[in-house]
N, C-alpha and C positions, 0 to 999 in steps of 0.2 A: 557452490558453497551452501550448506544447509542453513536455513533461516535460524534454526535453533543454535547452531554453532556461532553464527554471527551475533545472535542475542547474548550469548555467554561472553563472547569477546567484548562486545560493547559494554556489558555490565561491568566487566573488570577494568576496561580502559577509560571509560568516560570520566572517572574521577581525576584522571591525569590531564583531561582537556579543560582548558579555561572555560568558565561558565559562559562567557561572552562568545566563545567559539563553538559551543555544543550544538547550536542550531545548524550551523553549516556542516559540522561533522556528521550529524544525524542525517541531513539531506544527502550527503555523500554516501552513507551506508544504504539508504533507501534506493538511491540511483543505481548503486552497484548490484544490489539484490534484484531490482527490476531488470537490469541489463542481463542478469544471469537467470532469467525466466522465473523468478520468484513471483508468486501471485500476491495480490493485495491482501487477500484473506490469510494466507500463510504468514505474511509479515505481521499482520495484526495479531495472530495467534501466538507467534514466537516472541513478540515484544510487548505482551500485555502489561499494562501499567506503566510503561515508559513514556513519559510526557514528551520528551524530545523527539523520539521516533514517531509518535502519534502526530505531532505538529508537522514533522518533515513529510510524513505520508500524506497528510491533508494538503500540504503545499504542493507536493508532487501531483496529486490527483486534480487539484485546482488548475494546474498548469498543463496537464496532459489531456489534450483534446481527443486523442484517439481512444482513451479510456472512456470518456464521456460518450463518444460516438457508439462504442460497443454497448453501453448501457441503454442508449436510446433504441438501438436495433433490437436488443432483447425485449424491451417493452413493446415495441411495434409488433414483434412476432407473437408475443403473449396476447396482445389485443386481438390480432388476427385469429389466433387459435380460439380465444374465448367467443368471438363473434361467430365462428364456424359452428362451434358446439351449440350456441344459443339457437341458431337457425334450425338445427336438426331436431 
């Protein structure tokens, strides 16, 4: 499912979700999108300005250790690259 389609569906349906239940509903949407290979950046772009999705995405990223590991690996590779260029 496209992140943009999910965003439109969420925009139309969230008014029918009780305010106290929106956080859990948003977390479910984020989890479904991630399970269907949506990237964090694409979700952020598609749901710009939606506070519920932003919080849900933040919660997801805080709880997802594999995403944090990927970021650390990218930083390590960048440091190695910069060190190699500096020595030359």
